[in-house]
N, C-alpha and C positions, 0 to 999 in steps of 0.2 A: 613283435619287434617293438611296437611302441612302448611296452612295459619295460624292454631292456634298455631302450633310449632313455625313458624317463627315470629309471633307476640310475643309469649312468650319470645324467645329468645331474641327479640330487647328489649323489657321491661327490662329483666335482665340487658342488657349490658348498656342500659341507665341508669339504676338505679345505677350501679356500678360506673358510671362517676359522677354522681350526689353526691355520698357519697365520692368521692376523696377528700383528703386533700387539703384545698385551698392553702397552703404554698409549694405544690408541683410545680415544674417547675424551672427555671433557673433565677438567681438573680445576678445583678451586685453589687457588694461591693463598698464600698469607696476606694480612694487611701489610701494606707498605704504605706511608705517608698518608694513612688516613683511608685507604681504598684497597679493595682486592678485586681480583678479576675470576671469570671462568675462562680457561684458555683450552681450547679446541686442538688436540694433537691429531695430526694426519701424516700420511705418508708424502713424502717429497722426494721422489726418486728413490735410491736405497737407505735414505735417512729419515729422521722424523722432523716435523716442524710444528710449531704451535702459534695458533692464532686467536687474539683476544677477542672472544665470543661476546661476553657480558662484563659489565662493570659494575660495582656497588661502592657505596660508601655508609655512613652511619645513618643516612637518611634512606637507605635502600637502593634499588637498582638505579641507576642514572646512565645517561649516554655521553660517555667519555669521547673525547677526541680521538682517543686511542683504539677504539673498536674498529676490528679488521685488519690491525698491523700485527706484522709478526713479532711474536716475544721469544720463541725459540726458532732455530735453524739448525740444519746439518748435524743434526744429533744422531750418531751413528750407532745401531746396536753392536755390543760387544760381548754378548752373551750372558745368561744368569742374571738377567733382569737389569744389566749395567748398559748405559750409554755414554758414549765419549765423544770427544772431537767437535762438540756443538758450540753454538754461540747463544748467548741469553741476553737481552734488551731489558733494561730497569728503567720504565718510563719516568719514575720519580726523579733521576737523577740524568736521564738520557746516556747513559753509559751502557756500553757493550762488553760483555764479559765472555772470557772462553769459559765453557760450561761442560758440566757432566750430569749423569741422572743415574739414579738406582731405584728401581721398582720392586717393591715388596707388597703384594696382595693391592690393596686399594689405596697405599701409601706411596707416592713418587717424591724422592729426595733430591733437589735441584740444587746444585752449587755452582758458583761461578768467581772467576778470579781476572782481575786486572791488576798484573804485576804482582806485588805482595798483598794486595787487598782483596781479600775473600768474603764472600758472603753466601749464606745457605738459607733455604726455605723447604718446608714439608708441604707439599700439595696433596689434597684428598680427592679421591674420585667422585665426580658427580654423576656421571654415567659412562 
């Protein structure tokens, strides 16, 4: 009986890992205003959120005042590696954009618009 329970528990645990959202993890942003960040993407309800986990500039890692702040939120999976209806904050301008993302392997393309002004970045998976 113990063996059956152990096998059932293992099957459930592995099934949960297999159903994990592929965009979860840590992503390196592109340089913006001389700095870049590692953003930790995690679940927040049915959507994804991204929090600034580490920050870097030309001198290396530094302790930005933005550490721990949400950079991405309300990013809803829409199938096929696409995410929509999210928001993204640009620390260098303190502007929030309507955002969407597209995942392909270890590349996450992020874009955001405020009115007719749109910006794009390509992020690379760190882990």
